[in-house]
N, CA, C and O of each residue as an XYZ file, in Angstrom:
624
protein
N      84.221     82.962     94.750
C      85.459     83.497     94.206
C      85.220     83.985     92.789
O      84.504     83.348     92.016
N      85.824     85.119     92.451
C      85.715     85.655     91.104
C      86.490     84.776     90.132
O      87.545     84.238     90.469
N      85.961     84.637     88.932
C      86.645     83.863     87.898
C      87.822     84.637     87.327
O      88.735     84.049     86.747
N      87.802     85.970     87.492
C      88.866     86.819     86.967
C      89.408     87.733     88.055
O      88.684     88.148     88.961
N      90.677     88.032     87.947
C      91.335     89.017     88.802
C      91.945     90.092     87.922
O      92.125     89.900     86.719
N      92.256     91.207     88.523
C      92.832     92.345     87.810
C      94.351     92.313     87.908
O      94.906     92.313     89.007
N      95.020     92.285     86.764
C      96.477     92.410     86.734
C      96.810     93.861     86.437
O      96.083     94.542     85.714
N      97.906     94.322     86.997
C      98.365     95.680     86.703
C      99.866     95.646     86.509
O     100.572     94.850     87.129
N     100.339     96.517     85.644
C     101.771     96.708     85.451
C     102.032     98.202     85.378
O     101.242     98.956     84.809
N     103.136     98.620     85.955
C     103.624     99.967     85.699
C     105.133     99.886     85.587
O     105.791     99.084     86.249
N     105.657    100.741     84.730
C     107.097    100.816     84.528
C     107.535    102.242     84.802
O     106.764    103.189     84.647
N     108.775    102.375     85.209
C     109.337    103.693     85.466
C     110.823    103.691     85.179
O     111.534    102.736     85.491
N     111.280    104.777     84.579
C     112.711    104.927     84.317
C     113.315    105.781     85.427
O     112.972    106.951     85.599
N     114.221    105.160     86.171
C     114.857    105.845     87.298
C     115.718    107.007     86.809
O     116.253    106.970     85.701
N     115.846    108.023     87.632
C     116.699    109.166     87.318
C     118.178    108.872     87.564
O     119.052    109.600     87.095
N     118.442    107.815     88.293
C     119.811    107.422     88.641
C     119.784    105.919     88.951
O     118.707    105.344     89.112
N     120.938    105.289     89.034
C     120.959    103.863     89.387
C     120.330    103.609     90.757
O     120.320    104.482     91.624
N     119.819    102.427     90.928
C     119.121    102.035     92.147
C     119.985    102.189     93.395
O     119.468    102.494     94.470
N     121.297    101.981     93.263
C     122.189    102.076     94.423
C     122.770    103.479     94.625
O     123.696    103.660     95.415
N     122.229    104.463     93.914
C     122.721    105.837     94.038
C     122.105    106.538     95.249
O     121.043    106.133     95.722
N     122.760    107.583     95.751
C     122.174    108.373     96.842
C     120.819    108.978     96.459
O     119.950    109.130     97.317
N     120.633    109.321     95.188
C     119.375    109.916     94.739
C     118.184    108.964     94.914
O     117.060    109.416     95.130
N     118.421    107.667     94.822
C     117.344    106.683     94.943
C     117.265    106.052     96.322
O     116.410    105.199     96.561
N     118.143    106.456     97.234
C     118.215    105.817     98.555
C     116.884    105.867     99.306
O     116.497    104.878     99.929
N     116.190    106.980     99.259
C     114.932    107.083     99.992
C     113.851    106.207     99.349
O     113.039    105.609    100.055
N     113.838    106.130     98.031
C     112.905    105.232     97.344
C     113.148    103.788     97.784
O     112.211    103.079     98.151
N     114.394    103.361     97.745
C     114.756    101.992     98.129
C     114.389    101.736     99.590
O     113.926    100.651     99.941
N     114.598    102.735    100.429
C     114.280    102.579    101.854
C     112.783    102.366    102.090
O     112.400    101.698    103.050
N     111.939    102.924    101.226
C     110.485    102.775    101.377
C     109.946    101.455    100.817
O     108.820    101.076    101.138
N     110.714    100.753     99.997
C     110.198     99.545     99.348
C     109.667     98.487    100.317
O     108.563     97.986    100.099
N     110.387     98.126    101.363
C     109.829     97.098    102.257
C     108.481     97.495    102.866
O     107.562     96.679    102.937
N     108.371     98.727    103.294
C     107.116     99.215    103.891
C     105.971     99.173    102.880
O     104.877     98.706    103.196
N     106.220     99.658    101.672
C     105.175     99.732    100.654
C     104.782     98.331    100.176
O     103.605     98.062     99.937
N     105.764     97.448    100.040
C     105.443     96.081     99.628
C     104.657     95.335    100.704
O     103.738     94.580    100.389
N     105.010     95.540    101.958
C     104.247     94.927    103.052
C     102.829     95.484    103.076
O     101.866     94.745    103.286
N     102.708     96.779    102.860
C     101.385     97.405    102.809
C     100.538     96.761    101.705
O      99.364     96.461    101.922
N     101.124     96.549    100.530
C     100.397     95.894     99.431
C     100.021     94.475     99.820
O      98.871     94.065     99.658
N     100.988     93.725    100.333
C     100.750     92.324    100.694
C      99.591     92.167    101.677
O      98.900     91.149    101.665
N      99.376     93.171    102.525
C      98.340     93.109    103.553
C      97.055     93.843    103.170
O      96.091     93.854    103.935
N      97.044     94.452    101.989
C      95.883     95.244    101.566
C      94.697     94.349    101.219
O      94.874     93.268    100.658
N      93.499     94.796    101.550
C      92.310     94.041    101.134
C      92.283     93.908     99.610
O      92.493     94.883     98.888
N      92.024     92.699     99.135
C      91.924     92.465     97.701
C      93.234     92.159     97.004
O      93.242     91.864     95.809
N      94.359     92.223     97.737
C      95.646     91.884     97.141
C      95.720     90.381     96.903
O      95.270     89.593     97.735
N      96.294     89.981     95.752
C      96.429     88.569     95.420
C      97.895     88.166     95.287
O      98.308     87.163     95.870
N      98.689     88.923     94.535
C     100.067     88.522     94.206
C     100.824     89.728     93.674
O     100.237     90.657     93.118
N     102.157     89.694     93.859
C     103.010     90.689     93.200
C     104.263     90.011     92.686
O     104.750     89.043     93.270
N     104.773     90.528     91.595
C     105.965     89.998     90.957
C     107.182     90.312     91.819
O     107.345     91.436     92.294
N     108.025     89.321     92.014
C     109.283     89.518     92.730
C     110.413     88.897     91.908
O     110.192     87.999     91.096
N     111.618     89.392     92.137
C     112.790     88.841     91.467
C     113.303     87.633     92.251
O     112.653     87.188     93.196
N     114.441     87.111     91.872
C     114.974     85.919     92.529
C     115.235     86.125     94.020
O     115.246     85.162     94.786
N     115.447     87.381     94.436
C     115.652     87.667     95.851
C     114.377     87.524     96.660
O     114.433     87.312     97.871
N     113.230     87.638     96.009
C     111.948     87.410     96.646
C     111.341     88.565     97.408
O     110.221     88.441     97.903
N     112.041     89.694     97.524
C     111.497     90.821     98.288
C     110.754     91.817     97.401
O     109.734     92.370     97.812
N     111.255     92.047     96.194
C     110.654     93.016     95.282
C     111.093     92.670     93.861
O     111.685     91.614     93.634
N     110.810     93.542     92.916
C     111.154     93.265     91.521
C     112.244     94.189     90.983
O     112.380     94.351     89.770
N     113.019     94.791     91.879
C     113.973     95.815     91.446
C     115.144     95.298     90.619
O     115.806     96.095     89.954
N     115.423     94.008     90.633
C     116.518     93.523     89.790
C     116.033     93.085     88.411
O     116.846     92.767     87.543
N     114.724     93.066     88.202
C     114.193     92.706     86.887
C     114.324     93.900     85.945
O     114.055     95.037     86.331
N     114.735     93.636     84.720
C     114.819     94.679     83.709
C     113.957     94.247     82.527
O     114.315     93.334     81.783
N     112.816     94.915     82.366
C     111.883     94.500     81.325
C     112.374     94.761     79.901
O     111.866     94.167     78.950
N     113.347     95.634     79.754
C     113.951     95.888     78.443
C     115.454     95.717     78.594
O     116.093     96.420     79.377
N     116.011     94.780     77.841
C     117.422     94.430     77.980
C     118.373     95.607     77.811
O     119.444     95.634     78.418
N     117.988     96.577     76.994
C     118.889     97.696     76.700
C     118.650     98.919     77.588
O     119.172     99.996     77.302
N     117.876     98.770     78.653
C     117.565     99.910     79.520
C     117.764     99.510     80.984
O     116.861     98.958     81.614
N     118.949     99.793     81.515
C     119.269     99.425     82.898
C     118.535    100.264     83.941
O     118.564     99.937     85.127
N     117.878    101.341     83.510
C     117.185    102.206     84.460
C     115.675    101.984     84.503
O     114.979    102.632     85.284
N     115.160    101.072     83.672
C     113.727    100.825     83.635
C     113.356     99.744     84.647
O     113.875     98.628     84.602
N     112.442    100.095     85.565
C     111.934     99.151     86.561
C     110.513     98.744     86.188
O     109.801     99.474     85.498
N     110.121     97.581     86.650
C     108.764     97.086     86.431
C     108.143     96.702     87.771
O     108.813     96.184     88.664
N     106.851     96.969     87.883
C     106.058     96.543     89.026
C     104.813     95.891     88.446
O     104.128     96.489     87.616
N     104.522     94.699     88.866
C     103.354     93.988     88.369
C     102.691     93.279     89.547
O     103.371     92.693     90.389
N     101.373     93.336     89.599
C     100.651     92.682     90.676
C      99.268     92.272     90.202
O      98.818     92.667     89.127
N      98.606     91.475     91.024
C      97.256     90.995     90.729
C      96.374     91.307     91.937
O      96.785     91.149     93.087
N      95.152     91.755     91.645
C      94.200     92.185     92.663
C      92.843     91.579     92.385
O      92.566     91.156     91.262
N      91.999     91.535     93.393
C      90.654     90.988     93.217
C      89.766     91.887     92.374
O      88.839     91.405     91.724
N      90.040     93.203     92.377
C      89.160     94.141     91.665
C      89.881     95.454     91.397
O      90.929     95.741     91.976
N      89.295     96.237     90.510
C      89.793     97.593     90.256
C      89.710     98.411     91.536
O      90.619     99.179     91.851
N      88.624     98.245     92.267
C      88.416     99.015     93.496
C      89.490     98.712     94.542
O      89.972     99.621     95.220
N      89.862     97.445     94.674
C      90.895     97.080     95.645
C      92.232     97.722     95.282
O      92.924     98.252     96.151
N      92.592     97.676     94.010
C      93.842     98.315     93.576
C      93.757     99.823     93.750
O      94.721    100.440     94.203
N      92.639    100.424     93.405
C      92.473    101.871     93.551
C      92.612    102.288     95.017
O      93.272    103.282     95.320
N      91.999    101.536     95.915
C      92.091    101.869     97.336
C      93.534    101.788     97.830
O      93.988    102.669     98.560
N      94.251    100.747     97.442
C      95.658    100.642     97.836
C      96.460    101.807     97.253
O      97.257    102.424     97.960
N      96.257    102.105     95.988
C      97.051    103.127     95.310
C      96.812    104.523     95.871
O      97.760    105.274     96.100
N      95.543    104.871     96.092
C      95.191    106.255     96.418
C      94.616    106.488     97.811
O      94.418    107.637     98.208
N      94.346    105.425     98.559
C      93.733    105.601     99.879
C      94.509    104.891    100.974
O      93.938    104.472    101.981
N      95.803    104.759    100.774
C      96.658    104.132    101.782
C      97.956    104.928    101.862
O      98.131    105.926    101.163
N      98.848    104.479    102.711
C     100.154    105.146    102.843
C     100.972    105.076    101.557
O     101.975    105.778    101.431
N     100.564    104.247    100.604
C     101.232    104.205     99.306
C     101.212    105.575     98.632
O     102.150    105.931     97.918
N     100.157    106.335     98.856
C     100.005    107.629     98.200
C     101.139    108.588     98.539
O     101.561    109.373     97.689
N     101.641    108.533     99.783
C     102.724    109.459    100.157
C     103.999    109.178     99.365
O     104.753    110.102     99.062
N     104.245    107.924     99.030
C     105.407    107.574     98.218
C     105.124    107.881     96.752
O     105.995    108.398     96.052
N     103.934    107.572     96.284
C     103.545    107.878     94.908
C     103.687    109.369     94.622
O     104.113    109.752     93.533
N     103.340    110.196     95.573
C     103.422    111.646     95.395
C     104.860    112.123     95.188
O     105.076    113.214     94.661
N     105.827    111.332     95.590
C     107.238    111.715     95.462
C     107.902    111.112     94.229
O     109.118    111.239     94.079
N     107.154    110.463     93.346
C     107.746    109.715     92.234
C     108.652    110.560     91.337
O     109.604    110.026     90.769
N     108.390    111.842     91.195
C     109.224    112.697     90.325
C     110.624    112.918     90.907
O     111.530    113.338     90.187
N     110.810    112.642     92.196
C     112.148    112.717     92.793
C     113.028    111.576     92.297
O     114.255    111.683     92.301
N     112.393    110.480     91.869
C     113.133    109.264     91.557
C     112.989    108.782     90.121
O     113.855    108.068     89.615
N     111.887    109.173     89.455
C     111.591    108.641     88.123
C     111.329    109.747     87.110
O     110.800    110.808     87.443
N     111.715    109.471     85.857
C     111.428    110.379     84.751
C     109.924    110.447     84.523
O     109.186    109.516     84.846
N     109.491    111.555     83.966
C     108.103    111.653     83.495
C     108.099    111.060     82.088
O     108.739    111.594     81.182
N     107.389    109.977     81.913
C     107.338    109.319     80.609
C     106.207    109.916     79.779
O     105.105    110.138     80.281
N     106.490    110.171     78.507
C     105.501    110.779     77.624
C     104.426    109.778     77.206
O     103.312    110.169     76.855
N     104.755    108.504     77.244
C     103.812    107.483     76.798
C     103.196    106.769     78.000
O     103.610    106.976     79.141
N     102.208    105.930     77.725
C     101.607    105.139     78.797
C     102.696    104.354     79.530
O     103.583    103.772     78.905
N     102.618    104.348     80.839
C     103.570    103.582     81.652
C     102.833    102.628     82.600
O     103.443    101.992     83.459
N     101.531    102.544     82.429
C     100.684    101.755     83.320
C      99.595    101.085     82.490
O      99.064    101.685     81.556
N      99.267     99.855     82.827
C      98.152     99.169     82.177
C      97.541     98.172     83.155
O      98.221     97.626     84.024
N      96.247     97.952     82.990
C      95.529     96.934     83.750
C      94.792     96.051     82.759
O      94.428     96.497     81.671
N      94.572     94.795     83.137
C      93.822     93.864     82.311
C      93.328     92.728     83.190
O      93.846     92.508     84.285
N      92.333     92.016     82.710
C      91.753     90.918     83.472
C      92.446     89.611     83.123
O      92.732     89.332     81.958
N      92.707     88.820     84.148
C      93.338     87.507     83.972
C      92.489     86.462     84.709
O      91.810     86.792     85.681
N      92.523     85.221     84.255
C      91.818     84.178     85.009
C      92.382     84.090     86.434
O      93.594     84.187     86.629
N      91.526     83.910     87.399
C      91.979     83.766     88.787
C      93.040     82.674     88.846
O      92.862     81.600     88.271
N      94.129     82.944     89.531
C      95.237     82.002     89.642
C      96.364     82.268     88.663
O      97.462     81.738     88.834
N      96.117     83.078     87.638
C      97.158     83.386     86.651
C      98.137     84.417     87.216
O      97.732     85.361     87.895
N      99.412     84.231     86.932
C     100.457     85.167     87.348
C     101.180     85.659     86.100
O     101.872     84.874     85.451
N     101.041     86.933     85.744
C     101.667     87.443     84.521
C     103.199     87.377     84.584
O     103.797     87.532     85.649
N     103.801     87.150     83.453
C     105.257     87.198     83.318
C     105.668     88.625     82.957
O     104.824     89.460     82.633
N     106.957     88.891     83.014
C     107.468     90.194     82.579
C     107.082     90.430     81.121
O     106.628     91.519     80.767
N     107.260     89.418     80.277
C     106.938     89.566     78.856
C     105.457     89.891     78.655
O     105.121     90.777     77.870
N     104.579     89.188     79.352
C     103.144     89.460     79.224
C     102.810     90.881     79.673
O     102.041     91.583     79.015
N     103.384     91.294     80.781
C     103.126     92.644     81.288
C     103.607     93.697     80.291
O     102.911     94.684     80.051
N     104.778     93.498     79.716
C     105.295     94.467     78.747
C     104.473     94.459     77.459
O     104.379     95.481     76.778
N     103.880     93.318     77.122
C     102.972     93.272     75.970
C     101.762     94.173     76.213
O     101.270     94.814     75.284
N     101.284     94.225     77.450
C     100.132     95.086     77.770
C     100.524     96.568     77.694
O      99.735     97.406     77.256
N     101.739     96.874     78.121
C     102.219     98.257     77.976
C     102.281     98.609     76.488
O     101.834     99.683     76.087
N     102.830     97.714     75.675
C     102.915     97.957     74.229
C     101.523     98.112     73.628
O     101.305     98.979     72.782
N     100.590     97.285     74.056
C      99.229     97.322     73.532
C      98.549     98.654     73.827
O      97.924     99.242     72.944
N      98.667     99.124     75.048
C      98.011    100.392     75.389
C      98.709    101.568     74.701
O      98.060    102.556     74.357
N     100.014    101.470     74.502
C     100.729    102.538     73.792
C     100.325    102.573     72.319
O     100.191    103.649     71.737
N     100.132    101.416     71.725
C      99.791    101.342     70.298
C      98.328    101.656     70.022
O      98.015    102.333     69.043
N      97.421    101.170     70.880
C      95.990    101.253     70.592
C      95.200    102.146     71.532
O      94.014    102.378     71.297
N      95.811    102.646     72.571
C      95.063    103.382     73.570
C      94.307    102.426     74.467
O      94.488    101.210     74.391
N      93.470    102.974     75.308
C      92.756    102.157     76.281
C      91.630    101.360     75.635
O      90.944    101.839     74.733
N      91.459    100.150     76.112
C      90.396     99.268     75.642
C      90.290     98.105     76.601
O      90.966     98.097     77.629
N      89.463     97.124     76.298
C      89.253     96.002     77.223
C      90.520     95.189     77.497
O      90.627     94.554     78.546
N      91.476     95.200     76.571
C      92.688     94.391     76.723
C      93.785     95.093     77.517
O      94.718     94.445     77.991
N      93.680     96.422     77.666
C      94.664     97.214     78.414
C      94.028     98.569     78.716
O      93.685     99.320     77.803
N      93.877     98.871     79.989
C      93.186    100.098     80.386
C      93.830    100.688     81.630
O      94.753    100.102     82.197
N      93.342    101.845     82.053
C      93.832    102.506     83.264
C      92.640    102.848     84.156
O      91.496    102.538     83.824
N      92.918    103.478     85.272
C      91.849    103.917     86.168
C      90.916    104.916     85.484
O      89.744    105.017     85.847
N      91.431    105.659     84.491
C      90.594    106.653     83.806
C      89.433    106.016     83.058
O      88.361    106.613     82.953
N      89.635    104.809     82.536
C      88.609    104.144     81.736
C      88.607    102.647     82.031
O      88.913    101.846     81.147
N      88.268    102.258     83.262
C      88.306    100.833     83.602
C      87.253    100.039     82.841
O      86.176    100.546     82.527
N      87.581     98.808     82.559
C      86.656     97.893     81.896
C      86.250     96.814     82.892
O      87.052     96.395     83.726
N      85.020     96.373     82.800
C      84.567     95.328     83.732
C      85.230     93.994     83.417
O      85.698     93.757     82.304
N      85.257     93.145     84.409
C      85.764     91.796     84.207
C      84.891     91.077     83.195
O      83.692     91.342     83.103
N      85.483     90.174     82.442
C      84.674     89.390     81.493
C      83.547     88.672     82.225
O      83.701     88.270     83.379
N      82.433     88.518     81.556
C      81.275     87.893     82.202
C      81.273     86.376     82.073
O      80.535     85.696     82.785
N      82.083     85.844     81.181
C      82.115     84.391     81.016
C      83.277     83.808     81.788
O      84.210     84.520     82.158
N      83.217     82.513     82.030
C      84.312     81.822     82.688
C      85.497     81.741     81.755
O      85.312     81.621     80.544
N      86.719     81.803     82.283
C      87.889     81.711     81.433
C      87.988     80.329     80.798
O      87.563     79.330     81.378
N      88.556     80.294     79.601
C      88.795     79.005     78.930
C      89.853     78.236     79.689
O      90.775     78.844     80.232
N      89.751     76.912     79.746
C      90.758     76.114     80.478
C      92.107     76.185     79.812
O      93.064     75.577     80.291
């Protein structure tokens, strides 16, 4: 077993409320896409709200009712990349502009966590802030410039 797993977060600002007709098709795809992730090779965990199906009721910024967060943990960059770009997830990802604003700043970050760790909303948003402030580096990166997992064992 790897000592580290890859955490990822992405945020998106919806073009309309989640219960609007404009977002209906996005909402309809959530169960399929979440099941696809849950069954993907290398998948470890994904953040869910109190309902347990997805994270759509979580609001990572108190003053932004349209901002959604997605956070998950994977065994490797390759496993996440395959799910993102080489599965049925891609057909939904390709439609993101129908449902979400184009954000000018980083909206996605990845980082290494000790195996067994589950990031909180606050931790995930800290990684978004870090990549926005400093650009990509070992503490927050994207598929464009992935960093290898740490070579040492995590501290207890």
